[in-house]
SERO-4910 file (N, C-alpha, C, O; in steps of 0.05 Angstrom, whole numbers):
BEGIN
 pado doro    nc1    nc2    nc3   cac1   cac2   cac3    cc1    cc2    cc3    oc1    oc2    oc3
  Met    A    245    351    951    248    367    926    266    353    907    289    345    913
  Val    A    256    348    882    273    336    862    290    357    850    281    375    835
  Trp    A    316    355    855    335    374    844    348    362    819    357    339    820
  Phe    A    349    376    797    361    366    773    390    376    770    395    397    759
  His    A    408    359    782    436    365    780    446    360    751    445    338    742
  Arg    A    455    382    738    463    380    710    440    369    693    444    354    674
  Met    A    415    376    700    391    368    686    387    338    685    377    327    665
  Gln    A    396    324    706    392    295    708    376    289    733    380    300    754
  Ile    A    357    270    730    342    261    754    361    243    771    380    233    761
  Thr    A    354    240    796    371    225    814    368    195    809    349    185    796
  Lys    A    387    180    819    386    151    817    362    139    832    350    120    823
  Ala    A    355    152    854    332    143    869    306    144    852    291    125    852
  Ala    A    303    166    838    279    169    821    280    149    797    260    137    790
  Glu    A    304    146    786    307    127    764    301     98    773    285     84    759
  Tyr    A    312     90    795    307     62    805    278     58    813    267     37    809
  Gly    A    266     79    824    238     77    832    220     72    808    202     56    809
  Val    A    225     87    786    209     83    762    213     55    751    194     42    743
  Leu    A    238     46    750    244     19    740    231     -3    757    220    -22    746
  Gly    A    231      1    783    219    -18    801    189    -20    796    177    -42    796
  Leu    A    176      3    792    147      3    787    140     -9    759    120    -22    756
  Ile    A    158     -4    740    153    -16    714    154    -47    717    137    -61    705
  Ala    A    173    -57    733    174    -86    737    149    -96    750    139   -118    743
  Leu    A    138    -81    770    113    -89    782     90    -89    763     72   -105    764
  Ser    A     90    -69    745     68    -66    726     66    -88    706     45    -91    692
  Arg    A     86   -105    704     85   -128    685     68   -150    696     63   -170    682
  Arg    A     61   -148    722     44   -169    735     15   -160    737      9   -136    734
  Pro    A     -3   -179    741    -31   -171    746    -33   -153    770    -17   -155    789
  Leu    A    -52   -135    770    -56   -116    792    -59   -131    819    -76   -149    821
  Gly    A    -44   -123    839    -46   -135    865    -28   -159    870    -26   -169    892
  Glu    A    -15   -169    849      2   -193    853     27   -184    868     41   -165    861
  Val    A     33   -199    889     56   -193    906     82   -204    894     83   -228    886
  Val    A    102   -188    892    128   -196    880    150   -190    900    152   -168    911
  Met    A    168   -209    904    191   -205    921    210   -185    909    214   -184    885
  Ile    A    222   -168    926    239   -147    916    264   -158    902    275   -145    884
  Asp    A    273   -182    910    296   -194    897    290   -199    868    308   -196    851
  Val    A    266   -207    861    258   -213    834    258   -187    817    268   -186    795
  Leu    A    247   -166    829    245   -140    815    273   -130    809    279   -120    788
  Cys    A    291   -132    830    318   -122    827    334   -138    806    350   -126    791
  Glu    A    329   -164    805    343   -180    785    333   -174    757    350   -172    739
  Glu    A    308   -169    754    297   -163    727    308   -136    716    314   -133    693
  Glu    A    310   -116    734    318    -90    725    347    -83    731    356    -61    724
  Ala    A    361   -101    744    390    -97    750    394    -72    767    410    -55    760
  Val    A    379    -70    790    382    -48    808    389    -58    836    382    -81    842
  Pro    A    403    -42    852    411    -52    879    387    -57    897    369    -40    899
  Lys    A    387    -80    911    365    -87    928    361    -68    951    339    -59    957
  Ser    A    383    -61    965    381    -44    989    370    -16    981    355     -4    996
  Phe    A    378     -6    958    370     20    949    340     20    942    325     37    950
  Leu    A    332     -1    926    304     -2    918    285     -6    941    263      4    942
  Gly    A    294    -21    961    278    -26    985    270      0    999    248      4   1008
  Lys    A    290     18   1002    285     44   1014    266     61    998    249     75   1008
  Ile    A    270     60    972    253     76    953    224     67    955    206     83    955
  Phe    A    221     40    956    194     29    957    179     37    983    154     38    983
  Gln    A    194     41   1004    181     50   1029    167     77   1024    145     82   1034
  Ser    A    180     95   1010    169    121   1003    144    118    985    125    132    989
  Leu    A    146    100    967    123     95    948     99     82    962     77     87    955
  Cys    A    105     67    983     83     55   1000     69     78   1014     44     77   1016
  Lys    A     84     97   1025     71    119   1040     54    136   1022     34    148   1031
  Ser    A     62    138    997     46    154    978     21    139    967      4    152    955
  Gly    A     19    113    973     -4     98    964     -2     87    936    -22     75    926
  Leu    A     21     89    923     23     79    896     27     48    896     18     34    878
  Ile    A     40     38    917     44     10    920     37      1    948     35     18    966
  Gly    A     34    -25    952     29    -36    979     50    -57    984     64    -66    966
  Ser    A     52    -65   1009     72    -86   1016     58   -108   1032     38   -104   1046
  Ser    A     70   -132   1030     60   -155   1044     84   -167   1059    104   -173   1047
  Arg    A     82   -170   1085    103   -181   1101    101   -211   1105     82   -223   1097
  Gly    A    122   -222   1117    122   -250   1123    134   -267   1100    145   -256   1081
  Ser    A    132   -293   1103    143   -311   1082    129   -306   1056    104   -306   1054
  Gly    A    145   -302   1035    133   -297   1009    123   -269   1005    109   -263    986
  Gly    A    131   -251   1024    122   -224   1022    136   -208   1001    156   -217    990
  Gly    A    126   -185    995    138   -168    975    122   -143    971    110   -132    990
  Phe    A    121   -133    946    106   -109    940     87   -114    916     90   -133    901
  Tyr    A     67    -96    914     48    -98    893     37    -70    886     38    -52    903
  Leu    A     28    -67    862     16    -41    854    -11    -38    868    -27    -56    869
  Ala    A    -16    -14    878    -41     -8    892    -63      1    874    -86      2    881
  Lys    A    -55      9    849    -75     17    830    -65     11    802    -40      7    799
  Pro    A    -82     10    781    -73      3    754    -50     21    744    -50     45    750
  Ala    A    -32      9    730     -9     24    719    -18     47    701     -4     67    698
  Ser    A    -41     43    688    -51     64    670    -60     89    685    -64    110    673
  Glu    A    -64     86    711    -73    109    727    -51    121    744    -55    139    760
  Ile    A    -26    112    739     -3    123    753     14    138    734     24    127    714
  Ser    A     18    164    738     35    180    720     64    179    730     70    174    753
  Val    A     83    183    711    111    184    718    116    207    737    133    205    755
  Leu    A    101    229    734    104    252    752     98    244    781    111    252    800
  Glu    A     76    228    784     69    219    811     92    203    824     98    206    847
  Val    A    104    186    808    125    169    818    149    186    827    159    183    849
  Leu    A    157    204    809    181    221    815    176    238    840    193    240    858
  Glu    A    153    251    842    147    269    864    141    253    890    145    264    912
  Ser    A    133    228    888    129    212    911    155    205    924    157    201    948
  Ile    A    176    203    908    202    195    918    217    219    929    230    217    950
  Glu    A    216    241    914    233    264    922    220    291    924    233    311    927
  Gly    A    193    291    923    180    317    926    177    332    899    184    321    878
  Pro    A    166    356    900    161    372    876    186    377    859    208    381    870
  Ile    A    182    376    833    205    380    815    211    410    813    194    427    812
  Ala    A    237    416    813    246    444    809    272    443    793    291    430    801
  Leu    A    272    458    771    297    460    755    317    478    768    341    475    764
  Gln    A    308    497    784    326    517    796    315    525    823    291    524    827
  Lys    A    332    532    842    324    539    869    304    562    869    286    563    886
  Cys    A    306    581    850    289    604    849    260    596    843    242    612    847
  Leu    A    255    571    833    228    562    827    214    549    850    191    541    848
  Glu    A    228    546    873    216    536    897    198    557    909    202    581    905
  Val    A    178    548    924    161    566    939    178    579    961    192    566    976
  Asp    A    176    606    963    191    621    984    221    614    982    233    609   1003
  Ser    A    232    615    958    260    609    955    278    630    966    301    625    973
  Gly    A    268    655    968    285    677    978    304    687    957    323    702    964
  Cys    A    300    680    932    318    689    910    314    719    906    291    728    902
  Glu    A    335    734    907    334    763    905    328    772    876    321    796    871
  His    A    330    754    857    325    761    829    299    750    819    293    753    795
  Ser    A    283    738    836    259    724    827    238    742    815    223    734    796
  Arg    A    235    766    824    215    785    814    224    797    788    244    812    787
  Gly    A    210    791    766    216    803    741    240    792    727    249    803    707
  Cys    A    252    770    737    276    758    726    268    742    701    252    723    702
  Ala    A    280    749    678    274    736    653    283    706    653    269    689    642
  Leu    A    305    701    666    315    674    668    296    656    685    291    633    678
  Cys    A    287    667    707    268    652    724    243    646    709    232    624    711
  Gly    A    234    665    693    210    661    677    213    639    656    195    622    652
  Leu    A    237    638    644    243    618    624    245    590    636    234    571    626
  Leu    A    258    589    659    261    564    674    234    554    683    229    529    682
  Ala    A    216    572    691    190    564    700    174    552    677    160    532    681
  Glu    A    177    564    653    163    553    630    173    525    623    158    507    617
  Ala    A    200    522    623    212    496    617    204    475    637    198    452    630
  Gln    A    202    483    662    194    465    683    166    455    680    160    431    683
  Glu    A    148    473    673    120    466    669    116    447    645    100    428    646
  Arg    A    131    452    624    130    435    600    140    406    607    129    386    598
  Met    A    162    406    622    173    380    630    153    365    647    150    340    644
  Lys    A    140    379    666    121    366    683     97    356    668     85    336    675
  Glu    A     89    371    647     67    362    630     73    335    616     56    318    614
  Val    A     99    332    607    107    307    594    105    284    615     95    263    609
  Phe    A    117    288    638    116    268    659     88    261    668     81    238    672
  Ala    A     72    282    671     44    278    680     27    264    659      8    249    665
  Gly    A     34    269    633     19    257    611     28    229    603     17    217    585
  Thr    A     48    219    617     59    192    611     53    174    634     62    178    656
  Ser    A     37    153    628     30    134    649     51    113    652     68    108    634
  Leu    A     50     99    675     69     77    680     64     55    659     83     42    650
  Ala    A     39     51    652     32     30    631     44     37    604     55     19    591
  Thr    A     44     63    597     56     71    572     86     66    572     97     56    552
  Leu    A     98     74    594    127     70    596    135     40    596    154     33    583
  Ala    A    119     24    609    124     -5    610    122    -17    582    137    -36    576
  Gly    A    104     -6    565    101    -17    538    124    -11    520    128    -23    499
  Arg    A    141      8    528    165     16    512    191      3    523    212      5    511
  His    A    188    -10    546    212    -17    562    219    -47    560    201    -64    560
  Leu    A    245    -53    559    255    -80    562    273    -80    587    291    -64    589
  Pro    A    268    -99    605    283    -99    630    313   -106    626    320   -126    614
  Asn    A    330    -88    636    359    -91    632    370   -117    644    387   -130    632
  Gly    A    359   -125    667    369   -150    679    364   -174    662    381   -191    660
  Leu    A    340   -176    650    333   -199    633    350   -199    608    358   -221    598
  Ile    A    355   -176    597    372   -174    573    400   -183    580    413   -197    564
  Gln    A    411   -175    603    437   -183    612    439   -213    615    459   -226    608
  Gln    A    418   -225    626    417   -254    630    418   -269    603    432   -288    600
  Ala    A    403   -258    584    403   -271    557    430   -268    544    439   -287    531
  Gln    A    443   -245    547    470   -242    536    490   -259    549    508   -270    535
  Gln    A    489   -262    576    507   -279    590    504   -308    582    523   -323    578
  Ala    A    479   -317    579    473   -345    570    485   -350    542    495   -371    537
  Gln    A    483   -329    526    494   -331    499    524   -335    499    535   -351    484
  His    A    538   -319    516    567   -321    518    575   -348    529    596   -359    521
  Val    A    560   -359    548    566   -385    560    565   -407    538    582   -424    537
  Arg    A    544   -405    521    541   -425    500    564   -423    480    574   -443    470
  Gln    A    572   -398    474    595   -395    456    621   -406    468    636   -419    454
  Phe    A    625   -401    493    649   -410    507    650   -441    507    671   -453    506
  Ala    A    626   -453    509    624   -482    510    626   -494    483    625   -519    480
  Gly    A    630   -478    463    633   -489    436    608   -488    419    608   -501    397
  Ser    A    588   -474    428    563   -472    412    569   -457    386    586   -439    385
  Arg    A    554   -464    366    557   -450    340    535   -429    336    532   -418    315
  Ile    A    520   -423    358    499   -403    356    513   -376    353    530   -369    370
  Pro    A    508   -361    332    522   -335    326    512   -313    345    490   -314    356
  Leu    A    530   -293    348    522   -269    363    500   -255    348    499   -255    323
  Ala    A    482   -243    362    460   -227    350    472   -202    337    484   -186    351
  Ala    A    469   -199    311    479   -175    298    461   -152    304    438   -156    310
  Pro    A    471   -127    302    454   -104    307    430   -104    288    433   -107    264
  Gly    A    407   -102    300    382   -102    284    372   -129    277    350   -132    265
  Asp    A    386   -150    286    377   -178    281    353   -183    298    355   -183    323
  Pro    A    329   -188    286    305   -192    302    302   -219    315    283   -223    330
  Ser    A    320   -238    308    316   -265    319    341   -276    333    341   -300    340
  Gly    A    362   -260    337    386   -270    350    381   -277    379    361   -269    390
  Pro    A    399   -292    392    396   -300    420    392   -278    439    378   -281    459
  Gly    A    405   -255    434    403   -233    453    383   -211    443    382   -189    454
  Ser    A    367   -218    423    349   -199    412    325   -195    429    319   -210    447
  Thr    A    310   -173    423    285   -167    438    265   -191    435    253   -199    455
  Ala    A    263   -201    411    243   -223    406    250   -247    423    232   -260    434
  Thr    A    276   -254    425    284   -277    441    279   -273    470    270   -292    484
  Val    A    286   -249    480    282   -244    509    252   -246    515    245   -258    536
  Leu    A    235   -235    498    206   -236    503    196   -265    501    178   -273    516
  Ala    A    206   -280    482    197   -308    478    204   -325    503    189   -343    509
  Arg    A    226   -319    516    234   -334    539    221   -324    565    223   -337    586
  Asn    A    208   -302    563    194   -291    586    165   -283    578    159   -260    574
  Pro    A    148   -303    575    121   -299    565    105   -279    582     88   -264    571
  Asn    A    110   -278    608     96   -260    625    103   -231    618     86   -213    618
  Leu    A    128   -227    612    137   -200    604    125   -192    577    115   -170    574
  Ala    A    125   -211    558    113   -205    532     84   -199    534     74   -180    522
  Arg    A     69   -215    550     40   -212    552     33   -185    564     16   -171    555
  Asn    A     48   -177    586     42   -152    599     51   -128    583     39   -106    585
  Ser    A     73   -131    568     82   -109    551     62   -104    529     56    -80    523
  Asn    A     50   -125    517     30   -122    497      5   -110    508     -8    -93    496
  Ser    A     -3   -118    533    -26   -106    546    -23    -77    551    -42    -61    548
  Ala    A      2    -69    559      7    -41    564      5    -25    538     -6     -2    538
  Arg    A     14    -36    516     12    -21    491    -17    -19    482    -26      2    473
  Asn    A    -32    -41    485    -60    -40    476    -78    -22    493    -99    -14    484
  Ser    A    -69    -16    518    -86      1    536    -83     30    530    -97     46    541
  Asn    A    -64     37    512    -59     66    506    -73     74    481    -71     97    473
***
């Protein structure tokens, strides 16, 4: 059961979505080592490994063992909804305990608050269900790669480089989106493909 503590999804669900976004940047079926995925998205390896086991059981991804083993998407990112990912990791979404099946809530019958929460829950699920992994990937820049670009920029500055810091909104600075994509053609290619597929 996905419980929304203070209306926030869990870290497990967050990392799971980020891990699948990283996989979706590759051709369907391409095996990727978990170390690479974790580095790109800046998520803990041990945590993501456990999450991916759940996603393997749900059939969203597959795994390959042995030397050079890793994980791969089992079906196109355009056919995987964010709702599928969230519920594969932690079960059905519920904003409040009273919305669970057989919750035993003494106020569930005719409760105006339960009715309102149920409506909010359904609308939220509609958004998650209507958003594919491919759509999400087309909007996303991997945090790990951005951090790498920023660190490289700081190293150059420390070494005496005259390359200026990227100003806010600067489309061509060293740490800008354009620069990150230019240095990672696979990311740029798959991000464009994800946008064009929607």
